[in-house]
C-alpha positions as a Python dict, from the first residue, in 0.01 Angstrom:
ca = {
    (1, 'M'): (0, 0, 0),
    (2, 'P'): (109, -368, 24),
    (3, 'I'): (233, -321, 382),
    (4, 'T'): (-82, -131, 482),
    (5, 'R'): (-299, -404, 329),
    (6, 'L'): (-99, -677, 506),
    (7, 'V'): (-115, -506, 846),
    (8, 'Y'): (-468, -365, 845),
    (9, 'E'): (-696, -541, 600),
    (10, 'R'): (-831, -803, 838),
    (11, 'G'): (-1208, -799, 892),
    (12, 'A'): (-1370, -455, 919),
    (13, 'F'): (-1079, -276, 749),
    (14, 'D'): (-1169, -285, 378),
    (15, 'A'): (-987, -181, 60),
    (16, 'E'): (-1106, 181, 90),
    (17, 'S'): (-978, 201, 448),
    (18, 'T'): (-647, 61, 325),
    (19, 'R'): (-630, 324, 51),
    (20, 'L'): (-702, 608, 295),
    (21, 'T'): (-445, 480, 545),
    (22, 'A'): (-182, 437, 274),
    (23, 'E'): (-252, 792, 150),
    (24, 'A'): (-217, 934, 502),
    (25, 'L'): (104, 740, 565),
    (26, 'F'): (248, 853, 230),
    (27, 'W'): (205, 1220, 322),
    (28, 'F'): (311, 1160, 681),
    (29, 'S'): (641, 1010, 561),
    (30, 'F'): (748, 1357, 446),
    (31, 'S'): (745, 1473, 809),
    (32, 'L'): (967, 1192, 938),
    (33, 'P'): (1305, 1344, 845),
    (34, 'F'): (1200, 1672, 1005),
    (35, 'S'): (1085, 1484, 1317),
    (36, 'G'): (1434, 1338, 1350),
    (37, 'I'): (1591, 1679, 1303),
    (38, 'N'): (1353, 1826, 1561),
    (39, 'L'): (1449, 1561, 1813),
    (40, 'L'): (1818, 1636, 1768),
    (41, 'L'): (1772, 2014, 1777),
    (42, 'T'): (1537, 2008, 2076),
    (43, 'R'): (1791, 1808, 2274),
    (44, 'S'): (2056, 2061, 2173),
    (45, 'F'): (1848, 2344, 2319),
    (46, 'F'): (1787, 2150, 2638),
    (47, 'S'): (2160, 2082, 2672),
    (48, 'L'): (2218, 2458, 2638),
    (49, 'Q'): (1966, 2513, 2920),
    (50, 'R'): (1724, 2693, 2684),
    (51, 'P'): (1412, 2472, 2682),
    (52, 'W'): (1176, 2767, 2635),
    (53, 'L'): (1270, 2816, 2268),
    (54, 'P'): (1166, 2472, 2134),
    (55, 'T'): (857, 2495, 2355),
    (56, 'A'): (760, 2829, 2197),
    (57, 'L'): (835, 2698, 1849),
    (58, 'A'): (623, 2388, 1918),
    (59, 'A'): (329, 2612, 2007),
    (60, 'G'): (383, 2804, 1683),
    (61, 'S'): (403, 2480, 1486),
    (62, 'L'): (61, 2380, 1622),
    (63, 'V'): (-83, 2701, 1476),
    (64, 'V'): (87, 2628, 1141),
    (65, 'N'): (-47, 2272, 1150),
    (66, 'L'): (-401, 2391, 1214),
    (67, 'A'): (-390, 2659, 945),
    (68, 'V'): (-251, 2430, 673),
    (69, 'A'): (-481, 2140, 764),
    (70, 'L'): (-787, 2366, 758),
    (71, 'A'): (-683, 2517, 425),
    (72, 'L'): (-617, 2180, 259),
    (73, 'Y'): (-878, 1951, 412),
    (74, 'R'): (-1161, 2034, 172),
    (75, 'P'): (-963, 2006, -153),
    (76, 'L'): (-740, 1713, -49),
    (77, 'G'): (-929, 1525, 223),
    (78, 'I'): (-714, 1322, 462),
    (79, 'A'): (-402, 1420, 269),
    (80, 'G'): (-463, 1785, 356),
    (81, 'I'): (-469, 1711, 727),
    (82, 'V'): (-147, 1513, 713),
    (83, 'I'): (24, 1772, 491),
    (84, 'G'): (-48, 2018, 774),
    (85, 'T'): (155, 1795, 1006),
    (86, 'A'): (442, 1770, 757),
    (87, 'V'): (453, 2146, 697),
    (88, 'S'): (441, 2230, 1067),
    (89, 'T'): (713, 1976, 1148),
    (90, 'A'): (934, 2124, 875),
    (91, 'A'): (865, 2477, 1001),
    (92, 'M'): (966, 2375, 1353),
    (93, 'A'): (1289, 2216, 1228),
    (94, 'I'): (1378, 2525, 1025),
    (95, 'G'): (1296, 2756, 1315),
    (96, 'Q'): (1509, 2556, 1559),
    (97, 'A'): (1797, 2536, 1310),
    (98, 'V'): (1795, 2912, 1254),
    (99, 'Y'): (1801, 2986, 1627),
    (100, 'L'): (2059, 2717, 1704),
    (101, 'R'): (2284, 2840, 1424),
    (102, 'R'): (2281, 3186, 1581),
    (103, 'E'): (2338, 3041, 1926),
    (104, 'L'): (2636, 2828, 1818),
    (105, 'E'): (2763, 3073, 1557),
    (106, 'G'): (2716, 2823, 1275),
    (107, 'L'): (2624, 2465, 1193),
    (108, 'D'): (2795, 2215, 965),
    (109, 'V'): (2523, 2248, 701),
    (110, 'A'): (2732, 2140, 398),
    (111, 'R'): (2830, 1806, 554),
    (112, 'T'): (2477, 1748, 677),
    (113, 'L'): (2327, 1815, 332),
    (114, 'S'): (2587, 1590, 168),
    (115, 'T'): (2497, 1303, 402),
    (116, 'L'): (2128, 1376, 349),
    (117, 'A'): (2172, 1350, -29),
    (118, 'Q'): (2353, 1017, 8),
    (119, 'V'): (2084, 876, 237),
    (120, 'L'): (1813, 1003, 2),
    (121, 'L'): (1979, 826, -292),
    (122, 'A'): (2001, 502, -93),
    (123, 'S'): (1637, 544, 14),
    (124, 'V'): (1519, 585, -345),
    (125, 'A'): (1708, 268, -437),
    (126, 'F'): (1546, 93, -140),
    (127, 'G'): (1197, 203, -247),
    (128, 'L'): (1243, 103, -609),
    (129, 'A'): (1393, -234, -516),
    (130, 'A'): (1123, -306, -257),
    (131, 'Y'): (846, -227, -503),
    (132, 'G'): (1010, -425, -782),
    (133, 'I'): (1063, -733, -567),
    (134, 'W'): (713, -711, -420),
    (135, 'Y'): (557, -661, -765),
    (136, 'G'): (738, -965, -902),
    (137, 'L'): (635, -1185, -610),
    (138, 'D'): (280, -1056, -560),
    (139, 'E'): (147, -1221, -873),
    (140, 'A'): (338, -1543, -806),
    (141, 'V'): (244, -1601, -441),
    (142, 'G'): (-100, -1435, -433),
    (143, 'R'): (-274, -1222, -174),
    (144, 'S'): (-345, -1478, 96),
    (145, 'L'): (-198, -1388, 434),
    (146, 'L'): (97, -1620, 374),
    (147, 'G'): (143, -1487, 20),
    (148, 'Q'): (147, -1127, 146),
    (149, 'L'): (390, -1216, 425),
    (150, 'I'): (624, -1371, 169),
    (151, 'S'): (604, -1094, -91),
    (152, 'V'): (631, -807, 159),
    (153, 'G'): (890, -981, 378),
    (154, 'V'): (1119, -1077, 91),
    (155, 'A'): (1084, -730, -62),
    (156, 'L'): (1178, -560, 265),
    (157, 'A'): (1468, -796, 332),
    (158, 'G'): (1608, -763, -20),
    (159, 'A'): (1568, -388, -38),
    (160, 'G'): (1703, -349, 316),
    (161, 'S'): (2016, -542, 221),
    (162, 'L'): (2060, -319, -84),
    (163, 'Y'): (2016, -7, 131),
    (164, 'I'): (2277, -122, 383),
    (165, 'G'): (2516, -210, 101),
    (166, 'I'): (2475, 131, -63),
    (167, 'V'): (2516, 321, 265),
    (168, 'L'): (2830, 125, 354),
    (169, 'T'): (2972, 168, 3),
    (170, 'M'): (2921, 544, 28),
    (171, 'R'): (3113, 536, 358),
    (172, 'I'): (2854, 742, 542),
    (173, 'E'): (3017, 820, 876),
    (174, 'E'): (2708, 745, 1086),
    (175, 'A'): (2674, 400, 926),
    (176, 'G'): (3031, 325, 1034),
    (177, 'Q'): (2947, 440, 1386),
    (178, 'I'): (2649, 203, 1397),
    (179, 'L'): (2866, -87, 1276),
    (180, 'D'): (3127, -5, 1542),
    (181, 'L'): (2857, 2, 1809),
    (182, 'F'): (2729, -344, 1708),
    (183, 'A'): (3084, -480, 1688),
    (184, 'R'): (3164, -355, 2041),
    (185, 'R'): (2847, -512, 2178),
    (186, 'L'): (2920, -842, 2006),
    (187, 'R'): (3276, -840, 2148),
    (188, 'R'): (3140, -767, 2497),
    (189, 'R'): (2897, -1058, 2474),
    (190, 'A'): (3165, -1289, 2342),
    (191, 'S'): (3403, -1211, 2629),
}
């Protein structure tokens, strides 16, 4: 909620609006990993010249989204609507993975799940560190705009550094690829 308050609570956006936005963003965050998976899988289908399958699954995911959102809106309010998005995004990712696995006669699921577990562990550490740093600074610097910029900024920078350190320590292959990419670009600029 500190980031939502910092970004939105200026003028007509009050504390209740901040709470509702933070609640929606919390539930929406569960769909983000599946959105990334969907992007990767959809591109795989397009590279195989089979764009109709993700298109059909996307239409089905809209139906799932509508059904879940309608079922959960009354008991959960805004959270119910956003949970519909998360569930439909997950359903689309699972559907694409099942079809792509058949198409390619397998996927490297074990390695993917191992990397996912490592990233999840680093993400939990990031979240705990960010909250701890923010909580410690919030009282000290106050809730003025400058105070919020300091507490949120320092929390994100500190937790981000911890996340990068954990990911590099775990030797996650994709993190090494990103470092190599930056190193190549820096070498190109230097030459």
